PDB file with one MODEL, atoms N, CA, C and O in Angstrom:
MODEL        1
ATOM      1  N   MET A   1     -12.715 132.939  -9.665  1.00  0.00           N
ATOM      2  CA  MET A   1     -12.506 131.916 -10.648  1.00  0.00           C
ATOM      3  C   MET A   1     -12.718 130.600 -10.053  1.00  0.00           C
ATOM      4  O   MET A   1     -12.262 130.357  -8.937  1.00  0.00           O
ATOM      5  N   SER A   2     -13.442 129.651 -10.783  1.00  0.00           N
ATOM      6  CA  SER A   2     -13.734 128.363 -10.238  1.00  0.00           C
ATOM      7  C   SER A   2     -12.765 127.414 -10.766  1.00  0.00           C
ATOM      8  O   SER A   2     -12.144 127.628 -11.807  1.00  0.00           O
ATOM      9  N   LEU A   3     -12.628 126.335 -10.035  1.00  0.00           N
ATOM     10  CA  LEU A   3     -11.744 125.233 -10.461  1.00  0.00           C
ATOM     11  C   LEU A   3     -12.235 124.527 -11.802  1.00  0.00           C
ATOM     12  O   LEU A   3     -11.477 123.851 -12.497  1.00  0.00           O
ATOM     13  N   PHE A   4     -13.487 124.735 -12.081  1.00  0.00           N
ATOM     14  CA  PHE A   4     -13.993 124.088 -13.233  1.00  0.00           C
ATOM     15  C   PHE A   4     -14.146 124.911 -14.496  1.00  0.00           C
ATOM     16  O   PHE A   4     -14.782 124.492 -15.463  1.00  0.00           O
ATOM     17  N   ASP A   5     -13.523 126.144 -14.463  1.00  0.00           N
ATOM     18  CA  ASP A   5     -13.490 127.043 -15.568  1.00  0.00           C
ATOM     19  C   ASP A   5     -12.810 126.437 -16.772  1.00  0.00           C
ATOM     20  O   ASP A   5     -13.265 126.617 -17.901  1.00  0.00           O
ATOM     21  N   ASP A   6     -11.707 125.708 -16.542  1.00  0.00           N
ATOM     22  CA  ASP A   6     -10.995 125.058 -17.652  1.00  0.00           C
ATOM     23  C   ASP A   6     -11.805 123.977 -18.357  1.00  0.00           C
ATOM     24  O   ASP A   6     -11.524 123.674 -19.516  1.00  0.00           O
ATOM     25  N   ASP A   7     -12.800 123.383 -17.700  1.00  0.00           N
ATOM     26  CA  ASP A   7     -13.628 122.389 -18.280  1.00  0.00           C
ATOM     27  C   ASP A   7     -14.674 122.854 -19.316  1.00  0.00           C
ATOM     28  O   ASP A   7     -15.246 122.112 -20.115  1.00  0.00           O
ATOM     29  N   ARG A   8     -14.834 124.124 -19.197  1.00  0.00           N
ATOM     30  CA  ARG A   8     -15.954 124.701 -20.119  1.00  0.00           C
ATOM     31  C   ARG A   8     -15.409 124.796 -21.535  1.00  0.00           C
ATOM     32  O   ARG A   8     -14.236 125.128 -21.702  1.00  0.00           O
ATOM     33  N   PRO A   9     -16.235 124.510 -22.598  1.00  0.00           N
ATOM     34  CA  PRO A   9     -15.756 124.704 -23.869  1.00  0.00           C
ATOM     35  C   PRO A   9     -15.353 126.152 -24.226  1.00  0.00           C
ATOM     36  O   PRO A   9     -15.968 127.109 -23.755  1.00  0.00           O
ATOM     37  N   ALA A  10     -14.356 126.286 -25.027  1.00  0.00           N
ATOM     38  CA  ALA A  10     -13.943 127.595 -25.423  1.00  0.00           C
ATOM     39  C   ALA A  10     -14.921 128.248 -26.219  1.00  0.00           C
ATOM     40  O   ALA A  10     -15.576 127.566 -27.007  1.00  0.00           O
ATOM     41  N   LYS A  11     -15.135 129.603 -26.117  1.00  0.00           N
ATOM     42  CA  LYS A  11     -16.134 130.346 -26.880  1.00  0.00           C
ATOM     43  C   LYS A  11     -15.621 130.383 -28.302  1.00  0.00           C
ATOM     44  O   LYS A  11     -14.461 130.702 -28.562  1.00  0.00           O
ATOM     45  N   LYS A  12     -16.541 130.038 -29.239  1.00  0.00           N
ATOM     46  CA  LYS A  12     -16.129 130.045 -30.703  1.00  0.00           C
ATOM     47  C   LYS A  12     -16.067 131.450 -31.202  1.00  0.00           C
ATOM     48  O   LYS A  12     -16.925 132.286 -30.919  1.00  0.00           O
ATOM     49  N   THR A  13     -15.015 131.688 -31.963  1.00  0.00           N
ATOM     50  CA  THR A  13     -14.898 132.997 -32.567  1.00  0.00           C
ATOM     51  C   THR A  13     -15.836 133.120 -33.722  1.00  0.00           C
ATOM     52  O   THR A  13     -15.800 132.276 -34.617  1.00  0.00           O
ATOM     53  N   VAL A  14     -16.657 134.102 -33.757  1.00  0.00           N
ATOM     54  CA  VAL A  14     -17.499 134.480 -34.852  1.00  0.00           C
ATOM     55  C   VAL A  14     -17.360 135.870 -35.252  1.00  0.00           C
ATOM     56  O   VAL A  14     -16.858 136.699 -34.494  1.00  0.00           O
ATOM     57  N   HIS A  15     -17.824 136.181 -36.517  1.00  0.00           N
ATOM     58  CA  HIS A  15     -17.720 137.560 -37.006  1.00  0.00           C
ATOM     59  C   HIS A  15     -19.039 137.964 -37.482  1.00  0.00           C
ATOM     60  O   HIS A  15     -19.640 137.253 -38.287  1.00  0.00           O
ATOM     61  N   GLU A  16     -19.533 139.062 -37.040  1.00  0.00           N
ATOM     62  CA  GLU A  16     -20.774 139.599 -37.508  1.00  0.00           C
ATOM     63  C   GLU A  16     -20.540 140.686 -38.565  1.00  0.00           C
ATOM     64  O   GLU A  16     -19.843 141.667 -38.307  1.00  0.00           O
ATOM     65  N   ILE A  17     -21.125 140.506 -39.752  1.00  0.00           N
ATOM     66  CA  ILE A  17     -20.961 141.422 -40.746  1.00  0.00           C
ATOM     67  C   ILE A  17     -21.259 142.846 -40.327  1.00  0.00           C
ATOM     68  O   ILE A  17     -22.379 143.034 -39.851  1.00  0.00           O
ATOM     69  N   GLY A  18     -20.439 143.876 -40.429  1.00  0.00           N
ATOM     70  CA  GLY A  18     -20.714 145.198 -40.220  1.00  0.00           C
ATOM     71  C   GLY A  18     -20.392 145.515 -38.739  1.00  0.00           C
ATOM     72  O   GLY A  18     -20.717 146.618 -38.301  1.00  0.00           O
ATOM     73  N   SER A  19     -19.793 144.642 -37.970  1.00  0.00           N
ATOM     74  CA  SER A  19     -19.492 144.845 -36.482  1.00  0.00           C
ATOM     75  C   SER A  19     -18.350 145.915 -36.428  1.00  0.00           C
ATOM     76  O   SER A  19     -17.680 146.212 -37.417  1.00  0.00           O
ATOM     77  N   ASP A  20     -18.194 146.443 -35.248  1.00  0.00           N
ATOM     78  CA  ASP A  20     -17.176 147.360 -34.993  1.00  0.00           C
ATOM     79  C   ASP A  20     -15.832 146.689 -34.931  1.00  0.00           C
ATOM     80  O   ASP A  20     -15.693 145.699 -34.213  1.00  0.00           O
ATOM     81  N   LEU A  21     -14.858 147.156 -35.623  1.00  0.00           N
ATOM     82  CA  LEU A  21     -13.532 146.475 -35.703  1.00  0.00           C
ATOM     83  C   LEU A  21     -12.538 147.184 -34.833  1.00  0.00           C
ATOM     84  O   LEU A  21     -11.427 146.683 -34.658  1.00  0.00           O
ATOM     85  N   SER A  22     -12.869 148.305 -34.286  1.00  0.00           N
ATOM     86  CA  SER A  22     -11.931 149.231 -33.697  1.00  0.00           C
ATOM     87  C   SER A  22     -11.212 148.626 -32.394  1.00  0.00           C
ATOM     88  O   SER A  22     -10.115 149.048 -32.027  1.00  0.00           O
ATOM     89  N   LEU A  23     -11.892 147.630 -31.735  1.00  0.00           N
ATOM     90  CA  LEU A  23     -11.316 147.154 -30.526  1.00  0.00           C
ATOM     91  C   LEU A  23     -10.544 145.819 -30.917  1.00  0.00           C
ATOM     92  O   LEU A  23      -9.972 145.226 -30.002  1.00  0.00           O
ATOM     93  N   LEU A  24     -10.491 145.354 -32.076  1.00  0.00           N
ATOM     94  CA  LEU A  24      -9.741 144.091 -32.431  1.00  0.00           C
ATOM     95  C   LEU A  24      -8.302 144.300 -32.650  1.00  0.00           C
ATOM     96  O   LEU A  24      -7.893 145.339 -33.169  1.00  0.00           O
ATOM     97  N   SER A  25      -7.546 143.386 -32.288  1.00  0.00           N
ATOM     98  CA  SER A  25      -6.092 143.559 -32.490  1.00  0.00           C
ATOM     99  C   SER A  25      -5.801 142.959 -33.951  1.00  0.00           C
ATOM    100  O   SER A  25      -6.642 142.375 -34.634  1.00  0.00           O
ATOM    101  N   VAL A  26      -4.568 143.183 -34.288  1.00  0.00           N
ATOM    102  CA  VAL A  26      -4.249 142.694 -35.734  1.00  0.00           C
ATOM    103  C   VAL A  26      -4.358 141.090 -35.752  1.00  0.00           C
ATOM    104  O   VAL A  26      -4.773 140.487 -36.741  1.00  0.00           O
ATOM    105  N   GLY A  27      -3.972 140.493 -34.638  1.00  0.00           N
ATOM    106  CA  GLY A  27      -4.110 139.041 -34.598  1.00  0.00           C
ATOM    107  C   GLY A  27      -5.581 138.606 -34.622  1.00  0.00           C
ATOM    108  O   GLY A  27      -5.920 137.589 -35.227  1.00  0.00           O
ATOM    109  N   ASP A  28      -6.418 139.353 -33.987  1.00  0.00           N
ATOM    110  CA  ASP A  28      -7.845 139.106 -34.029  1.00  0.00           C
ATOM    111  C   ASP A  28      -8.504 139.225 -35.478  1.00  0.00           C
ATOM    112  O   ASP A  28      -9.358 138.455 -35.920  1.00  0.00           O
ATOM    113  N   LEU A  29      -7.990 140.260 -36.102  1.00  0.00           N
ATOM    114  CA  LEU A  29      -8.380 140.640 -37.432  1.00  0.00           C
ATOM    115  C   LEU A  29      -7.928 139.461 -38.398  1.00  0.00           C
ATOM    116  O   LEU A  29      -8.685 138.990 -39.247  1.00  0.00           O
ATOM    117  N   ASP A  30      -6.619 139.025 -38.189  1.00  0.00           N
ATOM    118  CA  ASP A  30      -6.175 137.871 -39.068  1.00  0.00           C
ATOM    119  C   ASP A  30      -6.919 136.606 -38.856  1.00  0.00           C
ATOM    120  O   ASP A  30      -7.145 135.832 -39.786  1.00  0.00           O
ATOM    121  N   LEU A  31      -7.314 136.385 -37.598  1.00  0.00           N
ATOM    122  CA  LEU A  31      -8.194 135.097 -37.287  1.00  0.00           C
ATOM    123  C   LEU A  31      -9.676 135.237 -37.973  1.00  0.00           C
ATOM    124  O   LEU A  31     -10.277 134.303 -38.504  1.00  0.00           O
ATOM    125  N   ARG A  32     -10.083 136.393 -37.876  1.00  0.00           N
ATOM    126  CA  ARG A  32     -11.483 136.531 -38.553  1.00  0.00           C
ATOM    127  C   ARG A  32     -11.381 136.512 -40.015  1.00  0.00           C
ATOM    128  O   ARG A  32     -12.284 136.007 -40.683  1.00  0.00           O
ATOM    129  N   ILE A  33     -10.305 137.049 -40.574  1.00  0.00           N
ATOM    130  CA  ILE A  33     -10.116 136.909 -42.028  1.00  0.00           C
ATOM    131  C   ILE A  33     -10.060 135.406 -42.433  1.00  0.00           C
ATOM    132  O   ILE A  33     -10.739 134.905 -43.329  1.00  0.00           O
ATOM    133  N   ALA A  34      -9.193 134.785 -41.680  1.00  0.00           N
ATOM    134  CA  ALA A  34      -9.079 133.293 -41.989  1.00  0.00           C
ATOM    135  C   ALA A  34     -10.316 132.599 -41.842  1.00  0.00           C
ATOM    136  O   ALA A  34     -10.600 131.726 -42.663  1.00  0.00           O
ATOM    137  N   LEU A  35     -11.131 132.887 -40.854  1.00  0.00           N
ATOM    138  CA  LEU A  35     -12.437 132.209 -40.655  1.00  0.00           C
ATOM    139  C   LEU A  35     -13.429 132.572 -41.783  1.00  0.00           C
ATOM    140  O   LEU A  35     -14.244 131.746 -42.193  1.00  0.00           O
ATOM    141  N   LEU A  36     -13.343 133.800 -42.265  1.00  0.00           N
ATOM    142  CA  LEU A  36     -14.234 134.210 -43.422  1.00  0.00           C
ATOM    143  C   LEU A  36     -13.800 133.580 -44.645  1.00  0.00           C
ATOM    144  O   LEU A  36     -14.625 133.138 -45.446  1.00  0.00           O
ATOM    145  N   GLN A  37     -12.451 133.505 -44.854  1.00  0.00           N
ATOM    146  CA  GLN A  37     -11.989 132.790 -46.102  1.00  0.00           C
ATOM    147  C   GLN A  37     -12.457 131.340 -46.076  1.00  0.00           C
ATOM    148  O   GLN A  37     -12.916 130.842 -47.105  1.00  0.00           O
ATOM    149  N   GLN A  38     -12.367 130.662 -44.985  1.00  0.00           N
ATOM    150  CA  GLN A  38     -12.864 129.273 -44.864  1.00  0.00           C
ATOM    151  C   GLN A  38     -14.284 129.211 -45.152  1.00  0.00           C
ATOM    152  O   GLN A  38     -14.695 128.301 -45.872  1.00  0.00           O
ATOM    153  N   GLU A  39     -15.136 130.134 -44.641  1.00  0.00           N
ATOM    154  CA  GLU A  39     -16.512 130.074 -44.944  1.00  0.00           C
ATOM    155  C   GLU A  39     -16.825 130.476 -46.363  1.00  0.00           C
ATOM    156  O   GLU A  39     -17.843 130.029 -46.892  1.00  0.00           O
ATOM    157  N   ILE A  40     -16.048 131.262 -46.994  1.00  0.00           N
ATOM    158  CA  ILE A  40     -16.302 131.522 -48.527  1.00  0.00           C
ATOM    159  C   ILE A  40     -15.959 130.215 -49.224  1.00  0.00           C
ATOM    160  O   ILE A  40     -16.673 129.892 -50.173  1.00  0.00           O
ATOM    161  N   GLU A  41     -14.963 129.435 -48.871  1.00  0.00           N
ATOM    162  CA  GLU A  41     -14.565 128.207 -49.583  1.00  0.00           C
ATOM    163  C   GLU A  41     -15.717 127.158 -49.413  1.00  0.00           C
ATOM    164  O   GLU A  41     -16.078 126.428 -50.336  1.00  0.00           O
ATOM    165  N   ARG A  42     -16.293 127.141 -48.087  1.00  0.00           N
ATOM    166  CA  ARG A  42     -17.359 126.273 -47.958  1.00  0.00           C
ATOM    167  C   ARG A  42     -18.631 126.570 -48.709  1.00  0.00           C
ATOM    168  O   ARG A  42     -19.342 125.676 -49.170  1.00  0.00           O
ATOM    169  N   LEU A  43     -18.893 127.854 -48.816  1.00  0.00           N
ATOM    170  CA  LEU A  43     -20.048 128.312 -49.613  1.00  0.00           C
ATOM    171  C   LEU A  43     -19.929 128.062 -51.085  1.00  0.00           C
ATOM    172  O   LEU A  43     -20.874 127.652 -51.758  1.00  0.00           O
ATOM    173  N   GLU A  44     -18.669 128.338 -51.592  1.00  0.00           N
ATOM    174  CA  GLU A  44     -18.413 128.098 -53.023  1.00  0.00           C
ATOM    175  C   GLU A  44     -18.424 126.616 -53.401  1.00  0.00           C
ATOM    176  O   GLU A  44     -18.778 126.277 -54.531  1.00  0.00           O
ATOM    177  N   ALA A  45     -18.027 125.689 -52.441  1.00  0.00           N
ATOM    178  CA  ALA A  45     -18.065 124.289 -52.694  1.00  0.00           C
ATOM    179  C   ALA A  45     -19.514 123.768 -52.680  1.00  0.00           C
ATOM    180  O   ALA A  45     -19.838 122.863 -53.450  1.00  0.00           O
ATOM    181  N   ASP A  46     -20.370 124.305 -51.843  1.00  0.00           N
ATOM    182  CA  ASP A  46     -21.752 123.980 -51.821  1.00  0.00           C
ATOM    183  C   ASP A  46     -22.512 124.545 -53.054  1.00  0.00           C
ATOM    184  O   ASP A  46     -23.463 123.945 -53.555  1.00  0.00           O
ATOM    185  N   LYS A  47     -22.076 125.641 -53.479  1.00  0.00           N
ATOM    186  CA  LYS A  47     -22.644 126.306 -54.746  1.00  0.00           C
ATOM    187  C   LYS A  47     -22.384 125.372 -56.010  1.00  0.00           C
ATOM    188  O   LYS A  47     -23.245 125.128 -56.856  1.00  0.00           O
ATOM    189  N   VAL A  48     -21.087 124.883 -56.024  1.00  0.00           N
ATOM    190  CA  VAL A  48     -20.747 123.974 -57.083  1.00  0.00           C
ATOM    191  C   VAL A  48     -21.545 122.686 -57.056  1.00  0.00           C
ATOM    192  O   VAL A  48     -22.019 122.193 -58.080  1.00  0.00           O
ATOM    193  N   LYS A  49     -21.677 122.162 -55.852  1.00  0.00           N
ATOM    194  CA  LYS A  49     -22.471 120.857 -55.730  1.00  0.00           C
ATOM    195  C   LYS A  49     -23.827 121.115 -56.080  1.00  0.00           C
ATOM    196  O   LYS A  49     -24.370 120.238 -56.752  1.00  0.00           O
ATOM    197  N   LYS A  50     -24.532 122.173 -55.760  1.00  0.00           N
ATOM    198  CA  LYS A  50     -25.924 122.412 -55.904  1.00  0.00           C
ATOM    199  C   LYS A  50     -26.061 122.764 -57.475  1.00  0.00           C
ATOM    200  O   LYS A  50     -27.051 122.368 -58.090  1.00  0.00           O
ATOM    201  N   HIS A  51     -25.111 123.472 -58.076  1.00  0.00           N
ATOM    202  CA  HIS A  51     -25.141 123.642 -59.595  1.00  0.00           C
ATOM    203  C   HIS A  51     -25.107 122.378 -60.340  1.00  0.00           C
ATOM    204  O   HIS A  51     -25.839 122.217 -61.316  1.00  0.00           O
ATOM    205  N   ALA A  52     -24.282 121.456 -59.925  1.00  0.00           N
ATOM    206  CA  ALA A  52     -24.132 120.137 -60.551  1.00  0.00           C
ATOM    207  C   ALA A  52     -25.380 119.402 -60.397  1.00  0.00           C
ATOM    208  O   ALA A  52     -25.760 118.735 -61.359  1.00  0.00           O
ATOM    209  N   GLY A  53     -26.045 119.424 -59.376  1.00  0.00           N
ATOM    210  CA  GLY A  53     -27.419 118.719 -59.110  1.00  0.00           C
ATOM    211  C   GLY A  53     -28.460 119.373 -59.912  1.00  0.00           C
ATOM    212  O   GLY A  53     -29.345 118.701 -60.442  1.00  0.00           O
ATOM    213  N   ARG A  54     -28.400 120.657 -60.030  1.00  0.00           N
ATOM    214  CA  ARG A  54     -29.360 121.406 -60.896  1.00  0.00           C
ATOM    215  C   ARG A  54     -29.212 121.067 -62.396  1.00  0.00           C
ATOM    216  O   ARG A  54     -30.205 120.907 -63.106  1.00  0.00           O
ATOM    217  N   MET A  55     -27.969 120.963 -62.854  1.00  0.00           N
ATOM    218  CA  MET A  55     -27.720 120.689 -64.169  1.00  0.00           C
ATOM    219  C   MET A  55     -28.129 119.180 -64.490  1.00  0.00           C
ATOM    220  O   MET A  55     -28.707 118.927 -65.546  1.00  0.00           O
ATOM    221  N   ALA A  56     -27.827 118.202 -63.584  1.00  0.00           N
ATOM    222  CA  ALA A  56     -28.234 116.905 -63.783  1.00  0.00           C
ATOM    223  C   ALA A  56     -29.790 116.781 -63.849  1.00  0.00           C
ATOM    224  O   ALA A  56     -30.307 115.970 -64.617  1.00  0.00           O
ATOM    225  N   ALA A  57     -30.535 117.593 -63.034  1.00  0.00           N
ATOM    226  CA  ALA A  57     -32.003 117.559 -63.077  1.00  0.00           C
ATOM    227  C   ALA A  57     -32.480 118.075 -64.355  1.00  0.00           C
ATOM    228  O   ALA A  57     -33.359 117.491 -64.989  1.00  0.00           O
ATOM    229  N   ASP A  58     -31.901 119.197 -64.768  1.00  0.00           N
ATOM    230  CA  ASP A  58     -32.314 119.775 -66.107  1.00  0.00           C
ATOM    231  C   ASP A  58     -32.100 118.931 -67.185  1.00  0.00           C
ATOM    232  O   ASP A  58     -32.942 118.862 -68.079  1.00  0.00           O
ATOM    233  N   ASN A  59     -30.946 118.197 -67.215  1.00  0.00           N
ATOM    234  CA  ASN A  59     -30.689 117.274 -68.307  1.00  0.00           C
ATOM    235  C   ASN A  59     -31.609 116.089 -68.283  1.00  0.00           C
ATOM    236  O   ASN A  59     -31.968 115.564 -69.337  1.00  0.00           O
ATOM    237  N   LEU A  60     -31.969 115.686 -67.201  1.00  0.00           N
ATOM    238  CA  LEU A  60     -32.875 114.450 -67.061  1.00  0.00           C
ATOM    239  C   LEU A  60     -34.223 114.912 -67.594  1.00  0.00           C
ATOM    240  O   LEU A  60     -34.835 114.179 -68.371  1.00  0.00           O
ATOM    241  N   PHE A  61     -34.692 116.022 -67.238  1.00  0.00           N
ATOM    242  CA  PHE A  61     -36.068 116.383 -67.624  1.00  0.00           C
ATOM    243  C   PHE A  61     -36.181 116.988 -69.005  1.00  0.00           C
ATOM    244  O   PHE A  61     -37.291 117.224 -69.481  1.00  0.00           O
ATOM    245  N   LYS A  62     -34.991 117.263 -69.702  1.00  0.00           N
ATOM    246  CA  LYS A  62     -35.092 117.733 -71.090  1.00  0.00           C
ATOM    247  C   LYS A  62     -35.339 116.760 -72.069  1.00  0.00           C
ATOM    248  O   LYS A  62     -35.760 117.091 -73.178  1.00  0.00           O
ATOM    249  N   LYS A  63     -35.085 115.407 -71.722  1.00  0.00           N
ATOM    250  CA  LYS A  63     -35.305 114.354 -72.615  1.00  0.00           C
ATOM    251  C   LYS A  63     -36.677 113.878 -72.761  1.00  0.00           C
ATOM    252  O   LYS A  63     -36.931 112.953 -73.533  1.00  0.00           O
TER     253      LYS A  63
ENDMDL
END
């Protein structure tokens, strides 16, 4: 172990859809569920924003 190990950025937790879950603890599963819920919220917010932009464009070109 090097003296500089603590200076390295922590590895970001990611989840790959369909990955093996058998080696994960309950805490790891809770963390991944929270990350996926945050990602779903981010995706839904972007969907709403894009839908609003699409509706504005449709209304502009209908006139």
